[in-house]
N, C-alpha and C positions, 0 to 999 in steps of 0.2 A: 038163177040170177039174183032171187034177194039173198042168196048165200053170199054171191061174190059182192055185192053192195056192203053186207055186214062186214067183210072180210076188210072190204077199203074204207073203211068209216073207221075201224079198228087200227088200220097202218098210218089215217089222218091223223088219229088221237096221239099215237106214238110220236109221230113226227112231230107233230106239234109240241108234245112233251119236252123232248132236244132240242126244238128249235127255240121254246121257252126258257129253257135251261140256260140254255147259252145264250140268251139276251138277259137274264137274268145274273151272269156273272158278270156282264160286261159292263151291262146298265140296269141297275135295280128299278129303276123308276120306270120303266118303259112296260107298257101295256101286256099282258099276257097273251092276249086276243090277236091273232092276226089271221091275214088271209094268205094261203100257204098254195102254190101248186106244183104238184110230185109228181116226175114223171118215172113211170115205172117201167121197167124193161123187162121181157122174158125170160131172158138168163140171168139178170140182178132183180131181185124185186125190191131194195134195199138201199141201191142207188139214188141219190133225191138231190133235187135243186130247188134250195128255200129262197122267195124272197116276200118280205116282208111289206107292208102298207101301211098307211096311217089305220090305227086300231078303230075299231066301230063298236057300238052297244052291244051287238052280237057277231061275230065272225060266221061267213060263209067259205068254207072248204071247196075248193075244185079238185078235185082226184083223180086222176089219169090211174087207169089199169089196163095193161095189156093181155089181161086175161076177162075182160068183161065178156066177150061174145068170142063162139071158134072161127065167125066168120069174119070178124074186122083181125087188120093184118099186124103184125108185130110192131110196136112202138105206136100203135093209132091212140090217141088219147082219148078217155072217157070222162066225163067230167058229170059228177055229182053234189047236187048239194047236199048237203049235211042242213037239215033244220034246228035239230036239235041234237044236243052233246049226250053224250051216255055220262050218265052220274058217277059209274065205278071208274069209266075213265078217269074222268075228271079226278077222284077221288086217289088215282095210282098216280096222276102227273102231279098233283101236290106232294106225296110221300120221296118222290123222284126230287123235286125240286128241295127238298128237306134233306137230302141225300147227296144232293150234291153241294148245296152248303157247308154240310158237315166236311165233306173231303176236299173242299177249300183251301189250297196250300195259304199258310201263313204270311204276310208282305215280307219282302227280303229288305233284311237291315243293312246299312253301310258299313264299313270297317270301324269308322270313326264312332258310332251307337255302341257295337259290340264292345271295344274297347271302354268306353265309358262306363257300360252295365258291370263290365268285368273290375275296374275299378273300384266301383261302387261296392261291388259283392266283396271283393278282397276286404276293405275299409270296415263293412258290416261285422265279417269272422274275426277280422282283428284290429279291433279299436282301440287296445292299449299299446298296441306299437308306435302306431304315430306319438302318441303322447309320451312313451317311455322315451324313445329318441330324443325329442325334443328336450326334454327334462338331463338325458345322460349330458347332451352337446350344450347346454346352459353349465352345468356344474362344470363339465369341462373348460371354458369359458373363463369362468370365475375360479377356478384355478391355476390358471396361468396367466391372468390377472395376480392372484396372491402371489407367485415363486418371486422375491425378491432378483433382480439384477444381479446386486451382491449382497454379500451377507456383511454386516457392518462388524467392525473390527474395534472390539473394546478393550481397554485396559492403556490405550495411547494418552500422552499429554496433547498430541496435537488434534485440533478438534476439527474434522474437515467436511465439507458439504456442499451443497448449491444450491442455488435460486429456482425453487422450486415451484410448479402451479398451486394457487389456490382456487383454484375455477371451484363453482358451485358451493364454495365454504370454506372457510380457513384450514378448518378442522380435516382438510384434504391433505394440506399441506404436510402433515405427519406421516401420513401415508406412503407419500410421494419420496419424503426423504427417504424414510423407510427403504423403501423401492430400489433407489440407485446406491446402499450402503452405506448413508451421510451420518455422521457423528454430529452435525451440526446442519443449519439451514437459516435460507432466506427465504422472505415470500412478500407480496403484494396486500397490503390489510382492506383494502378495497381496489375497484378502478382506479389504474395512472391516468386515465385517458380523458377523465370525466371530473367537472367538480362535485355534483351532484351522485351522492350515493346512499343508499340505503342506511339502517342502522346494523350495527351486529347483532344475528340474531342471538336467545339465549340457548337454542340447542344448538348451534353451531359452536357456541364457546363454550358448554359443557361436554362436548364433544370432544373438540379441542384438550381441552384439559386432560381429561381420560385419555389421549390417545399417547399424548404426552408421558403419564404415567405410566402407563400400558409397555411403551417402548422406551422408558428410560432415558427420555431428552429432558435435559435441565433449560426451563422456557426461560430461567432468572438472564442465564449466561452465555447458552449454546444457540438460540431463534435469534436472527436479526434484522427485523421488518427491512424492506427501502421505502422512502417514502416516493410520492409522487412526483415526476418529469416537471409536471405545471407549477409548482411551487417555486414560490422566489420571495424566500423573508427578506432579502435587500433590494423589494421592490422599490423605488421613489415614489409611482403614484399611489397614492392612499388608497384609491377603491380598489386597485389589485392588492393591494399591500393586507386590506382586510383578509380580501379571499383566503389569498395565500396563509394568512395566519391561521384563519378558521379551521382550512382544510387538516393544516399541519397539527393545530391543536386536538382536532377528533382523532385523528391516527396516536397521538399520544395515549389519550383514553381509551383508545381501545385496545393499547399494548397492555395498560394495568388491567382490563378485566380480564386480560388472557393469560396474565402474570408474567409478560416480557418486561426486561428491563432494558432494552436495548432496541434504539431505531435511530438506524441510518439514513440521512439525507442530504442532499448536496447542497453548498452554501449558497448559490443562487449567483446572478451577476449583476456586475457594477452598470451597466446600462452607459445614460446617456450622463451618469452624476458621477461625482470621483471616486475614488478608492476609499479613502479614510470615510465618507459619509458614507456608502453603503457598507461597511464593514460595522459602522456606528449602529445602522437601521439592522441589520442584522443580529448584532451582540443585544440589542433592546429588545427585540420580538423575542429572542430565546431567552431573556430573562423573564420577559412575560409570562411564555408559555411555562419554564419551569415555578414560577411562582403559582400557577393555577393546576399545578399536577405535582404528585410525592413522591415516587419511586422511580418511574422510565427516565431514561439518561439518553438524548438526544447526541446523536456520534457526526461530525462532520466527516463528509469524505474528501480525502486528497482530489484533487483534478488536474487535468492535463494542460491547464493555462490556455485553451484556444479561445480567443475573445477576450470578452471583459469577464469571463469567468474568474468566481474569485475561490482561491485554494489550489492553486498550481504550484510557488512557490510556498513551502511549511511557513516562512514567517506570516504570509497572509491569514493563515489559519490562529498563529500565534495571539498574531493583533487581536483576532476576533474574541476568541478566550479571556485574554488578558484585559478585557471590557466588560466580562461578567463577573458580579460580584462574588467573591470567593467562597460564602455562602453556599453557593452552586455549584461548584467546582467539583465537588465530588459524584455530581449527576452531569458531567460534561465528557463526552469521549473524541474519538478521532478515530477514522476508520483510513486503511494507509488500502490506496486501490494500486497493484505492482503496476499495472499496464499505465493508470493516466501517470502516476509520478517517473514512470521510464518515460513516457512520451514526453512528459516537462522538460524533462533533460539528465534527470538524478542516472547513476550509475549504480545497477542493482545486481550487474554481475558479477563482476569480478569480486574477490573477497572484501578486498581493502574498500573500493568504491559502496560498498554494500555496508562495510561499519563504517565509514565517512557518511553515508545518507541517515545511518540510524544515531550517528553523532548529533548530527543536525537537529534531526526531530528533537533529541533530549535539548537541546540547545533552546531551539524556537519552541518547542510546543512544553517540551515535559514528556517524559516516558510513563509517566503515570496516568499520561490521557488516553495511553492506546489501548482500545477494546475491542479492535476485531480488525480483518485482512479481508480483502478482494483479492483473490488468486486468478490472473488474466494476463497470459501472451501478449505481446502485444505486433499485430501485421505492420505497424507504421515503426520506422527505424527513431531511435532515440532524438528527442530533441525536435519532434517534429508536430508535437503538439497535437495530434490525431488521438480522437479516441476510437480505436480501432482492435475489436479483443482478439485474441486469438487461442488458437487449443496448447495447451500447455506443451512445449519445448517445441513449437513449430514454427511460431515467431522470432524475432528479435532481441528478446529476453533469452530462450531457450532454455535450456534443463538445468544449464549452470545457476541462475539466476534464483531457480524456485528449490536447491539445494540448498541454497544458502538458507532460504527461507523456513524449508523446516527442519532446518537444523541449530535455529535459531530458538537458545533458550527461553528467551523474554518474551517468544509468543506463546509458550504454552497455556492451555488452557484458554485460547482466544478463540472466538467461531472464527474460521477461514472458509471462506464462500467463493465458489465457483461462477463466475459468469460467463464462461467460455460458449460459443455458439454450439449446438448442436443440431442443426438442421443440416440435410444432407438432400442431394437431387431425390426427388421423387422416381421412384423404378419404374411405376405405372406411364407416368411422360416418357420416360427415358424410351423405354420399350415401344411407346407409341411414335415420338418423334424418328426409331431408327426405320420402322415399318413405311412410315412415309415417304423419309429418304429413297427406302427401300422403291416404293412403287413412283417416285418421280423419277428415279434413273430406269426403272423399266420406261415410262413414258417416252422420257428424254429418249433413249435409244430405239424405241419405237417411232418414233418423229423424225430421228437421224435414216431411219433406213427407209422411210417413207418419202417418194419424191413430189407429193402434192404440196400444193402453195399453204405458208402458213398464214392461218385466219386468226383475227384476234377474237381472242373468245370474250363472250359475254357474261355477265352477272356473275366475274371471277370473287370469290373474298378477300378481302384487302389484306395483305401481307404484315403478320406483325413487324410492329418498330424492331429494330437491330438495338441490342444493349438491353433490352430487355429480361431479368434475370428470368429462368426457369423456374415453377414451381418445387418446392422444397417440404421433406416432411420432417417430424422431429425425431432424433434417435438417442431417449434418455441412456441409453447402454455408453454414451459416448461420457459422459458425466463419470458413470460406475467404472470406466476404466480407469478416468483421470483421478480420481477418489484414492483407489488400490495403487496407481502409478506415484501420486505423491506421498501416500502413507509409508511406500518400499523406499524412500528416500533418506529416511530418517536413519541415519547409522552408515549410510552407505559412502563408502568412499570415491568420490569424485575422479580418482585417478585408475579408479581399477578398470577391468577390461569389460565388466557388464554395466559400468555407468558410460563409459565412450561407446559402447554399442550401439547402449540407449541413445545417450544423447545425438548421433550418428542419422540413426533410424528416425528420429521425429526431424531432425533438421530439414532431414532430408524431403520427409512428406512436406515441409513447407516453403519451401524451397521456391516455389513459381509464384507465392502469392508473395512473399518476401521481396522478389527482384519486382516485381509489378512494383511494390508499395515506394521501392527504394529509388527505382524511376521516376515515380510521380515528384516524390520529396526533391530530388534533384533537379528536375525542371523548376518550382515551384522556386527556389534559392535561386537558379540561373535567373528566375524573370525578376526577382525582389532584388537581385544584384543589378540589372537592368535598370530596372526602377528606380533606385536610389544613385545610380549615377545620372542617369537621365534629370534628377531633379538638383543632384547635386552642379551638373554641368549646366544646367537651367541657371540656378542661385548664380555660378561664377558669371556667366554671362549677365544678367542684372547687375550684378556689381561692378562689372567692367563698363557696361551703357554708363552706368550714374558717374564713373568717374569719367567715362567721356563726353559725358554732359557738362560734367564741371567745368571742364579744359575750355569748351566751345564758351560758356559764359562769362571765362576770364577774357 
């Protein structure tokens, strides 16, 4: 009997160890001491049913053993109270707990954690790879920017370039000109959109001079800065006139610091005053500026004659120069803008018309004052008085006019500056619009297929107003191609198959734009004609009424 009790106690201890190990794995904070009830069958002494209760200070094990006595039936429960636990059994159970802890499997990681660990391990193994790749891409980008769109053609007597950007410093204009293959260039010396600007930085000046030397640009002859559009030296208002003069003089002094000797500007506008008084104020301002400087030459640009602007007819520019003291005439110049002069009404297309223009220039101004040219085609027809620049050969001037210019010997050595448009539709926006139209088409088709009644959609974004121009990006390769195009015209026979094919190709490219502006111009002429007839009819009616009243008075 005693032996069976000891065996039962041993079984209880082992079962307790197993139960406590299970409890430890699920909840480490639970007590290791539990009250257990074990049913032992004759055939299977290992089958157990465990029940846990609230732990007490000293656990009491209730043991049921089918082999307690022979007289007892199978399955009879024998309860034995265990007052003391065998210390050896406790030690064994503790060892068992430790073995269970060491055998527990580590927590399962999700795929994201595993992937992050793999990436971190790769970075630690090859830390130099990412750095090398970044440096290589930067070098590639720098090399790509350094490659010019066109190589400069040296040795020509015609110096063609474009009005390039001077963003982040005037020194950048030199590099931008080299990039498009220009042998001359124009720039803004400061922001043309505001009056107050920071002073020219010394390091920018030094870099500008160095770049000009490195890339063989003669700053005194072939660089033509453009003045601010805000400046009107013919201004009648004294306060505004002083503001304009101060900005103008500041630009001239910047030119002298940079070694530039030519400075192009717009003559200004008459406003509410008379042409004579306006040209007089302009001449006085120029004389004052020439007295305050020593090397730079202000260059007046020919204009299209729109509104009250000065400089449409060549005679107006001649009138300004004639009022400047002769001692300064060597430092006064004129720039012919092909688009402006054509829009005013001068024929620059036919050889005879171009020759006549040059003769009038010499008569009204003097060829000795010609210092530069702006090469622009015109979107508007001749005499429209509209300043709308077009790409070379695509406008109303056409390639023939620029053949006249590029083969005029008297233009040798002068800076010829392109101001043609280089904006083109943003391909990213165009693709987005195409995708949007495709999606709208799909939605419309689905709505047409559906028999459900159409409901008004709330919170829909407002549609953009019609007529708003889509976003564009700059394509400086247009200037690079136009420079080469103009240079190719030197010595080319205008009656050759090559010239005619090129002329036709460019003309066709600008056909739609020309037709649009031609239609606008014709409508404008028609409106003006009706207005004049109406005014004339009104005047005749008033005159008839006056005579009628006179007869009645008699």
